[in-house]
N, C-alpha and C positions, 0 to 999 in steps of 0.2 A: 886318819884323812890328813891332820894337820904335815904329819910329820912328812908325808910324802907328797908331797906340794912341788912343784918344779920351783927353780928359782926364780925370784918375780926379776921384770926385765930391767929393772936398773942395778941385777949383778950380774946378769948374764953374759955383760960385754960388749955386746950388739951395740951401735951407733945410732943413737935414737935422736929424732929429728926434734931441733933447738925449739923451746919454746915462741909463740907468736912474739912474745917481748922481747924477742931476743934479737928482731931484725934489724935494729939499727936506729929507731922510732924510739923516742924516751916514752916511757910508761911509768904513771904513777906508782908507787908501790901502796900495796893495799895494809892496814894493820888490820889482824885479825886478835882479841883476846876468846881465849874459852880454854877448854877443858881437855888437855890428853891423858891418855887412858891406855891400862891394859885392860881388853874385853878377854869374856872368855864366852862365846855363841853355842846354840845347840840348836839345831832343827829335828826333825822324824827323823832323816837319815842321814847325815852327818853331824859335826861340831868341833871347832876349834879355839883354843887357849891361847892364851898370851897374847894375843894379835893386838896390833895398834890400834886404839879405840879412840874417843873422845869426840867431840864437835869440831876443834881446835885444826884436831888431824885430817880428818876428812874434809876441811873447807880449804887448808892451807891445799896439799893438792890439788885438788879440783882446780881454784885462783890460779893456781902457778904456771897453769897452762896459757894465762893471758897477763900477768904480770907480776913483777916480782913482790915476794910477800912477807911484811915483818910479826911475827908472832909470838906473843905472851901470853907465858902460861908457866905450870909447873909442872913438875915430877920430882919421883922419889929418888935415890941412887943405884935402885934396882933397874931403873929404867935401860932397857937394853942399848948396848950399842947401835947396833942394826938398823933402830927404829930411830937415832939420831940422824946415821948416815942417810937415811930411805930420807928424811927431809930435806938433810943440807944438799943431796945429788938434786935436787929439784929446785935449789935456788930460792930458800927458805932463810930468812935470816934468822939464826936461833938467839940472838942476844937477848931474848927478850925471855928466853926461856930459864925460867928457875930450877936449880938444882937442887933439891934439898935432902937433910937426913932425913930416912925413913923411906915408907915405901910409896909407890903411884897411886893413884886413884886407879880402882878397878871394879870392874861393871860384869856381870855375870847373868844372861837371859838366854829366855827359850821361846823357838817361832815353832806355831802350831796353825792349821788351817792347811786349804788346800793351796793357797797363795803364800801362803807361809804371815798373814794377815793379823796372826794372834800375838800377840806378845806378852810375855811374863819375866818380870825382873826378881829374879833368884837370888841377888847379890848384889848388894853396893857396899864397897870401902872404899870411904874418902880418902883418908889416909890422908897425906900433905895436902890433896887441897881442900881440906876441911876451916884451913885456915889462910887460903890464897887471899893476898890482896895484890892486885893485877899493879905493879910500877914499871913505869914506862922509862928504858931507855931514854937520856936527851933528844938521841939522835932518832926515837920515834914521833918525836913532840911536836914536830912540822907536818905529819898526817892529815892526808886530805879525804883517803876513802877509809873508810872504819867500819869495820863489822863486829857488832856485839856478839857474839854466842848465847846459846842459852843458859849463861850462869845468873846468880843471884841479882835483882836489881839493881839493887845498893851499890853491887861491884862493878857490873853496868856504868853507873853513876859517876861511879869513881874513875872511870877511865874516860870520862866526856872531859872531867876538869882538867885534865893534862893533854887535852887535843885541841887547843882554844883555834886553831888553822884549819880545823876540819870541815870541807864543801859537803860532804854525802857522807851520812852515819845511818846503817841500818842496824836492825837489831833482831833477833830472834828470842822468842820465849818459849814456855811450855808448861805445862798443865798445873804443876808443881808451884810456880810463881804463882798463878791465878789464885790458887787454895790460899798460898799463906804470903803474897806479900803484894797482895793487890796495889797500896797506897803509893808502892816503890814502882810497878809499874807506870801508874799513870803519871809520875812525875818524868820517867823516862818516856814516854809517847809525845811528852811534850815538845822534847829535847832532838828528835831523831827526824830523820827525811823519811825512811821506810820502816814499818812494820811486816814481819816476818813471821807468822802463825799458822797451824792448821785452822781445817775447818771445826771441828773440835771445840779447839782453841777459842775461836771468833767469837762462837756461839755463847761460850762458857763466860766470858768476858762479859760480853753484852749485851747478853740475856733477850737477845733477839731469834728469833727459831731460824731465817732465812739471812742467807750469806748476805747479800746486798747492803742489809739494814745493819749487820753487825759492822759490815765494814766500812761502812758511813760512823757510827757510833765509834768506831776509832779515829776516822780521819778529824772528828770533833774533837781530838785533844789535840791536834796540828801537824801529825805528818802528813808529807802530800801524796805519798803513795802507802799502799796497801797489800801484800800479796798474801792471797789464802791460799794454801798447798790442801791438796785434795788427792796424793797420793795417785794410784794409777788411772786416776779421773783428770789428772793436771791439775794448773794452777789458773788461778784469779785475780788480776791485777785493778785493782780501784784507785779510783784519783778521783775528784771530786767531781768530774762532767763526762769520766771514761768509765769503761770497762775493756777491759781484755782478758781473752780464755786463753790460755797455750795448755797444748795438749799434753800429754805424756807419753815419752816415746814407746812405742810395744815392742813389749819384752815377751820372748819365748824360754827364757829359765829367769828366777830369781833365787840363788842358793842362801846370800844372807839380807833382810831389809835394812841393819843399822847403817845411818849413816848420810840417807839418802836425803832427806831435806836438808843437810849438812853440805853435803855436794853440792844440791840445786843452789844454794846459796852461794856458794862458790863460783859456777858459772855465772852467775845474776852478777856481782860484784866484781869479777874478774871481765866479763862486758863493758861495765861500766867504765871501769878504772882502763880499758884499755882505749874506748873510745874518748876518753879526758871530759863527759859530760854524763847528762842523766837527764836528757830528756825524750818523752813518751817513745819515742823510735827505738831508744838504747834502750829501757827498760824492754821494753816488748821481745826485743831480740835477746838481752839479756835472759830472758824466763824460759825460750826455746834452749839457750846454752844449760839453761840449767838445767832443765829438763835431761839434756843430752848426758851429765853430767849424773844426773841421778839415775839414769836408766844403767851407767857403767857400774856404780858404785852396788848395786845389787845381785849383781853379776857372778860377784865370786867374794870372799870373806874378807872382812877390813878393809884395808884400800888397793887391794892386790889388783884390781881389773881397772882401775883409774889409773895406777900408773904404769900400767901396760899398753893405754889407748895412746895415740898419736895424733897431733893436728889433723892427719890426712880423715882419720877415722870420726874425732870431734866433728870434723865441717862436713864429711859424710851425713852422719845423724841426724847434724842441722838441716842437710838437704830434707830428707825424709820430711821432717816436723813442718817445713816452710810449704813441701808440695801436699802434707796434709791439711793444713789450712789455708790452702791458695783457692780461687775461684777458677783459674782458668788450667789449674795442674801443673802449671812450670815449674821446671826443679830450680831450685837457689843454683848460681856460679861459684 
């Protein structure tokens, strides 16, 4: 299946619409620190190997719809040139992407179930990522909008020491760090503005069975917003006194669920960077954009569907979501 895929849109030669941030208005760049990987994914009907993966890859290509991106990560000498060209073609600054002797981080997984809801990790090879410590280029240290993808909490904290001017910091986490690095997570939560986690992680971290109580336990550490991702059931935004439910975009097909949460984060942070602020209305709209990008991510393997989308399709799906939560049924214009 993988060898017979059509050429991705960015290599097709057709003229793609410019990203929204290229309209002439200044948009602050987003700094993202996280993994760039080569994935192998299996489903009951098809598979793909040596495809671009990693949390930072999905985030970058989603957020690049809205704002310029500064990527900090590490790859090996075997990282395919076409993947680097793809990132560069979407105006992603790779000055912070280290290329080190050795092999790129590799991850292999199998999805099963009617909706591919069950994931089994078959192999993880950290390779050069095992000794990764994020060192930001001097030009990145003035970053105002920062996303810390789900790497070790101690590494996320290392990044924060290098961005003293940051105005909005969001972090993601994963079950592994809840099991092995809770003290680091607690220190991290005290220093960020927004925490993203899925529903199982929120319950595990807080010890609370119900999501509102779990979210307020996380808020007690100091962030002003907690966003709990719930897959096909959408996402919930909690602040100290407000709750917002963003629906998931209705899906007609799911080919590869990998990276949906990271694409969601890309839509969210992209909307914040483009707006230049992170008030309630922007966070809510950003969550809807996150739902749109997450829905695109799962429709094909790797980042293929994300890079094929254009602003018209993004806004069309956003309009569908607005219609879903509107009391008067009027679509967004």
